[in-house]
Phi, psi and omega in degrees: 000324180298325177296319180295316178296319180294321178297317180297318179295324179298313181299315181299316181292326178290322178295313180294314180300320178296318179296316182292319179303321183273358181065034183259144170283168175302316183297317181294314181293319180303316179298316183293331182255004170084029176232168177281155177296328178294318181291319178299321176302315179297318179296317181294336177271358180082020181251009179206166182232138173280145175275166182307314181302322179286326178289323177296317178294320178300319177301318180293317180294317186278335184081006176265157178286161174295326180294326180290312184296311188280322189239357179077015181288138181300124181300320182295324177297316182296317180297315179297322178295314178299318177297318182296321182286333177290000000 
């Protein structure tokens, strides 16, 4: 259970960081990812969960990979690995 809580906290911190990096308010980001600003506030407080579609939109808005948002994996490592595999 502790791993689940840690994973959720990681997603919340990545969500907030992405919003602040882009200089967006909760209302602006909520609109971009297809949720209400009230719901986004609950998610940021740890009282709600984003569904896959919203996480996918968050990925697009933030410019970060899903692996970074969900698991905290370094984007540069993933990009370099992808370049190497190509």
